[in-house]
N, C-alpha and C positions, 0 to 999 in steps of 0.2 A: 165329452163331445156332444154336440147338439143333434138330435134326431130331426132332420129337416122336413120330415113328413108330418110333424106334430105342430100344432099352434100352442097348446099348453105344454109347458116345459119346466125344468128344474134349473134354477140359477145357481148351479154349483160353481166352485172356483174353476173347475176344469172347463165348464161351458163358457164362463166369462173370459177366461184366458184364450180359448179357441176363437171367440168372436174378436177379441182385441188383436190377436195374431193374424187373423185373416183380412183385416182392413187394408185396402189399397189406396183409397182416395179420401175417405172421410171416417173419422173416429170420434165419437162423442161418448163421454162417460160421466154419468150423474149418479151420485150416491151419498148417503150420510158419511160413509167412510169406506175404506178398502181393507181387504185382507192382504197379507204379505205376498202370496202368490200372484194375486191380481195386480198389486202395485208393481211387482217386479216385471210382469208382462207389459204393463203400461209404460214403465220406465224405459224398457227396451225400444218401444215404438217411438219415443221422443227423438231417437237418433234418425228417424225418417221424416223429420219435420219439413224438409225441403220438398218432398213429394206427397206428404200425407197431412191433411188438415186435422188437427187434434184440438178438442175442447174437453177440459176436465173441470167439473164442478163438485165441490165437497162442502160439508158442514164443518165449522171450527168449534163447535160446542163440545167441551170435555165430557158432557153427559153421554154423547154418542159412543165414546169409548168405554165409559163405565157401564153402559147398557150392553156392550159386547157387539156392536155393529161393525167393528173393524179393529185393526191393530195399530197401536201407536208407531210400531216399527215400520208399518206400511207407509204411514204419513211421512216418516223420516226419509224413506227410500224414494218416494215420488218427489219430495221436495228437493232432495239432492240431485236427482236426474233433471228436474226443472231448472235448477240453478246452472247446471252444466250446459244445458241446451238453450238457456235464456228464454225459457217458456213460462208464461204466467198462468198459475193456477187460479181458479175462480172460486168464489164462496157463495153459498146459498143457505142462510140460517134456517134451521128447522126442516130441511128437506128429509123426507122419510120414505121416499121411493127410490128405486134404482132403475137406471136406463143405460143401455149400451147400444149405440148406433154404429154398426160396422158396414159402411157402404150402403147397400139397399136393404140390409137386414137390421131389424130393431128388436131388442129384448127389453120388455118392461117387467120389473120383478119387485117382489116384496123382500127387503133385506131381513135377514135372520139374526136375532140376538143370540150369539154363541154362549152367552151366560145362562140362557134358558134352555135352548135345544141345539142339537148338533146340526139340524137342517136335513132336508130330504135328499135321498140319493137315487130315488126311483121316479120315473115319469108318472106313476100312478098317484104321486103326492106332489103335484106341481105348485110352484110359487111364482111362476112367470108365464108371460105370453110372448110369442115371437111373431112379429109383423114384418111384411115385406112391401115394397112398392112405395107409394107416395106418402104413407103415414109417417115414415121416418123423416121425410123432408120437413114436414110441419113441426115435428118435435125438435129437430135440429135447429130450425129457425127460431123457435121459442127459447132455445137454450143459448142463442147467440152464436151458433156455428155458421150461420149464413153471413158471409162477408161482402155480398154484392151491394151495388149502389142502392137498391131498393129494399135493403134488409130492414126489417122492423126491429123495434127496441126489444131486447131479450126479456122474457118473463121471469127467468131465473138466472142466477150466476152473473149478475151485472156488477158485482163487486170483486175486486182482487183479493185473494187470500194472502194478506200481508204477513211478513215474518213476525211482527209484534203480536198479532192476533194468535199465531201458532205458539209463540213463546208463552203467552198468557194461558193458553189452553194446557200446555205441557206442565206449567207450574201448578195449575189447578189439579191435574192428574197426579202429580208427584205428592201433593199434600193429601189427596184423597183418591188413591189408586183404584182401578177396576177390580171387582171381585165377582166370581161366579156365585149364583144364588140358587137354592133349591126351593122353587115356588110351591112344592107339594107340602111344605111344612110352614108353620108360623111359630114365632117365639117372641117373647118380650126382649127388647134390646136396649142397651144403654151405650151411647156413643160419646166420646170425649175428645176434645181437640188438644188436651194436655195430658201429660203423664209425669209421674215422679221420676226424678233423676238424682242419683247419688254420684258425686264427683269428688274424687280425692287425688291428691298428688303427694308423693313422698320422694325424699332424696333430691330436692331441687334447690333448697336454700343451703348454701355451702359455706359462705364466709362467716357465719355465726356458729359454725360447728366447734365443739370442744373435744379435745383428745385426752383420754386418760394418760397420766404420766406413769412411767414404769415405777414399780415400788421403790427401786433404789434411789429415785430422786426425791421421795418423800419420807422414806424410812431412815431417819437419822436418829442418833442417840439422844440429842438434846431435846427435852420435852417442849421447851419454849420455842425452839426453832421449828419443831414438827408442827406446832399449832399455827405458825405463820406461813407454812408452805401449803398451797392448795394442791389437790390431787389431780387437777385437770388444767389443761392449757389450751388456749385458742389455736385453731389451725393457722398455719403461717401465711395469712392472706393480707397482712398489713401493707397498705400503700399500693395495692394492685388497681383498685378502682374499677371503672367500667371497661369491658373488653369488647372489641369490635367483632361482630359475628356477621359473616356473609351467608345469606340464606337463599336457596333456590327451592321454592315450594309452590306447587300448583301452577307452574308455568310463569311464576313471577320471581324476579331477582331483587333482593333488597339488602341493605347493610344496616345493622342494628347495634346500638351501644347497650350492652347488657351487663347488669350486676344483679345481686339478690333483690334489691328494691324494685328493679324493673320487672323481674319475674313475679314478685308479689303483686305488683300493680296489674300486670298482664293477666294473671289468674283472676283477680277481682273483676277486671274489665270483661273477661269472657263470661263469668257468672252473671254480671249485671246486664250484659247485652242479651243473653239468651235464656236466663232462668229467673224464677221468682221464688224467693224464700218465704215460706209460710210457717211461722213459729208454731211449734208443737205438732206440725204435720210433716214438714220436709220441704224440699225444693222441687218445683215443677217446671216443665218446659213445654212449649207448643210443639205438636208433632211436626208442623211445617218448618220449625227451626232446627230440627234434629240434624239434618245434613250439614248446615252451616256450623252448628255447634261442634259436631264431630270433626269437621275440617279444622276449626279453630283449635280444638284440643290436640289434633295431630300436629299442627304447626307449632303449638306451644311445646310439645314434647321434643320436636326436632330442635327447637331453639335451646332447650335445656341440654340436650346431648351435645350440641355444638359448643355451648358455653362451658360445659365440663371439660371437653377436649382442649379448648383454648386456655382454660384455667390451669390444667395440668402442664401445658407447655410453658405458660408464664411462670408457674411455681418452680419448674425445674431450673429456671435462671436464678432463683433466690436460695438455692440449697446451701451454698457456702455461708451466706449471711445468716441463715437460720442456725446453722451449726455454731457459728461464732457467738450468736445471741445466747444459746443454751450454755456454752462454755463460760461466757462472761457472767451469766446469772448464777450458775451453780458451783463453779470452781472455788470461789471463796468459802462457800458453805462446806464443801467437801474437805477443803484443806483444814477447816476448823473441826469438823466432825465427819470423818470419812464414813461411808456406808459400811454396814456390817460385813458385806462380802469381801472387802479388802482384807480384814483380819482373818476371816474364815478361810481364805485361800492364800494367805500370806503375801498379799500384794503390797508393796511398799507405796504409801500414799505420797508420791512425789508429784511435783507440778506436771511433769511429763505424763506420768501414768494416769493422773486424774484427768488431764486434758484428753488423752486417748480414749479413756472410758466414756467421758461425756460426749465426745464426738461420735462414738458408736451409738450411744443412746439417742443422740440428736438425729442420726440417720434413721433409726427405727421410728422415732416420733414423726419425722418428716414423711417417711414412706406411708405411715398410717394416715397422716393428714391429707395426702394427695390421693389416697385410695378411696374413690367414690363408688358407692353402690349405684347400680343402674337406676335412673329415675323411673318411677312407676306411676303411671296415670291410669286410674280406674274409673270407668263410667258404667253405671248400672241403671237400667230403665225398669220401671214398674208401673203397671196400669193403675189409674185412679178408680176407686170403688164407688158404686152408686151411693153408698152411705156417706161418702165425703161431702157430696153436694147438698145433703140434708143438714149439714152442720154449718150454720151461718158463720161461725168462726173461721171456717175454711173458705167458703164462697165469697163472703164479703171482703175478707182480707185480700184474696186473690184479685178480685175485681178492682179494689182500690189501688193495689200496686200496679195493675195493668193500666189503669187510667192515668196514674202519675207517669208511667213509662210511655205514654202516648200510643198505646195499642188502639187500633181503630175500633170504634164502638160496635161495628158489625161483627167483628171477631169475638169481642167480649160477650155479645148477646148470644152467640152460637157456640159457646164453650162446651155445653152439655145438652144432649137431647136424649129422649127416651120414647119408646112406643113399640108397636108390633111390626115385624118385617119377616121376610123369608131369610133363613140362615144361609151361610155360605155352603156351597156344595161340599160334602164330605165332613161337615162340622160334627156329625154324630157318629162318625166311623169309630169303631172300637169301643162304643159306650153301651 
């Protein structure tokens, strides 16, 4: 709450919310950015636009949020309320003062970087002054809140805060998010826009699998015949071809024709789109590409799982044909040289008994062939060490690959930086 007897005051969230809530005719808010409580209070007042004149001017520079002048969630909240109430937010690049005009009362304040200090909570440590009367009229007019016929051109906030500008700012913050810093310390720092990534996929290529044959199918008495019988057989995937997969992922529905070759090409596409292979060092990825890479990997794993399910269903239709194939392949061999277990257990090697035994083995082989281990996708990220960029074999190869892949020169030029800076708050805890 504001102490109305004081001119020097503290621009706490509570004081700003109180000013915003008390406005009845005119409300002007100018600031680099807002905190969530202030944005929520302002959002509620947009419901009163029919009787309340509201002007809101903010900065759209991502540095504002990295410096801790406001919360990105606050921007999302006020933008959502603005869209609901068809209200236009305004933009003033570089604004670094705060102003709230609530009817005849005006607070001019110095925004606090929450990354550096928590802000004052007592009137003895003010960061604002409170004015009343005509001073507020002049400030409101300069901010474009005067809509009369003789209104002068605004000094600030003459540009709409467009969605594209906000999207660009949020993308920048995602690539380089805000961090709190301890300005009482200094340390040498090394920053990198890339990091190592290890990407492996297992149990995803199925039609090239080979299944061990039971010993009874290869353990025959005739040495020449034994040498001509292999101990493994390909899984029963002949003639299946591509399978249609219906995929619902990330709000998008699509139908894909999938086989092992498609999976192999898709894995390579993901690697080529998002990562850079440096021989003798490993594979690296831009930090800014990690979210898209992780999403692509998640989609790839979903496709594999659906492909396996479709393959099992398709294979179940060919069980009888596979059994007939095994019987046709091995019955003549068994009739000529029955496996040892026939004599061991006194089984008469008739055509019927041999066929029954081979059908039983065929069922075992078939079940083994359609029993797929769960696909496993592993992604492991590791930081690039400062020593790497001192090795020209690493840096030159990486830059050349990026040039060929049409990475913007500005990104290539800023891959690695070093210098002195304040460490993150808490960075030395427990050390």
